[in-house]
N, C-alpha and C positions, 0 to 999 in steps of 0.2 A: 550220319557219320558212321556208316557201316564199312567194314573191310570188304573189298571186292577181290575175289579170287579169280585171276585171269584164266588159269587152266580150267576151272569149273565153268566159267562163262564161255570159253572156246568150245566146250563140249555141248553147249546148248543149241548150236546151229551148224549147218553143213554148207550153206550158201557160199558161193565164191563171188568175189567182187561186189558184195552187198554189205557194207559196214553196219554193225549193230551198235546202238548207243548203250553204253554201260554206266555213264555218269554225266553230270553237268558240271561245268567249271566256269563260273561267271557266264559270259555270253558264248561259251564254247561247248561243243559236244566232245566227249571222250568216247571213242568207238573202237571196237575190235573188228578186224576184217580178215578174211581168208583169201589168199591169192593162189592161183594155179593157172599157169599159162600166160597169155598176152592180154593186156588191157588195151584201151584206146588212147590215142594222143588227145590231150586236153590241157587246159590252163584255167586257173582261177584268177580272174582279173583283179579282184578286190581283196584277196586274202592269201596269206601264207598257208602251207599245209605241212604238218609234221607226221612222220612215220617212224615208229620204234619197233624193231623186229623182236617179237616174243618167241617165235619158233621158226626154224628154217632160215631162209635167206631169199632176197630178191634183188633184181637189178632195176635201177631207175634209169630209164633212157631219156636223154635230153637230145635236142637236135644236133648238138656239137660234141657229145660224149656220153659214155655209159658209166654208171657208178654202182658197184655192188654194195649192198647193205646186209651185214651179217647179224646173226642172233646177238642181242645185247647192244646193237648199234642203232643210231637214228640218223635221219636226214630231214632237213627242212627245205622244202621247195618254195622259193620266194614267189609272191604274187606276180601273175602275168607270165611266168615261165612255163612254156609248154613241156609236158613230160608224159611218160608212159611207163607204168610199172610192168615188170615181167618176172614171173617166178617159174623156173624150170621144174620145180617140185612144189608141193604144198608148203605154204608159208602163212604165218599169222602175224599181223602187225597191229599195234595200237596207234590210232590216229587222233590227233586233236585238230578240230576244225571249228570255224564259226557255226553257230546254230543256223540251220536252214541251208547249209552248203549243198549245192548240186554236186555230187561226187565226181561227175564227169565234166564239171565246168560248163554244163549246158549241152554237151555233145550227147546226142541220143545213142544209147547202146542197149540192146535187148537183154543183156545179162544182168543189168542192174534192176533190182526190185526191192521193195520195202526199204528204201534208202535210210529211213530214220526209225526203223523198228527198234524198240527197246527190249533188252533182254535182262 
């Protein structure tokens, strides 16, 4: 039951597109991730995915539209919906996902590493 300082946690890593677990919430992971540039198209067939922008902003691309998510805003991507995050500049987001989530929905991408590293 310790307080978690998001700014302090963000300073502990530089990896892009590699979410770091900062807490557990029932059967979910609470992660911080840094975005910069384009990610890969992917979907999570069995779970929703939540993104809350802590710093910066990013665009969530869907096959039929694009949605900008600004600092202090969040978006939930429903299970099975194909999506691709894009950040024109560095962005940090808090994610809540089921434990064991493949962050690319099983799509292989060389940028992802240490998917479930704890900080």
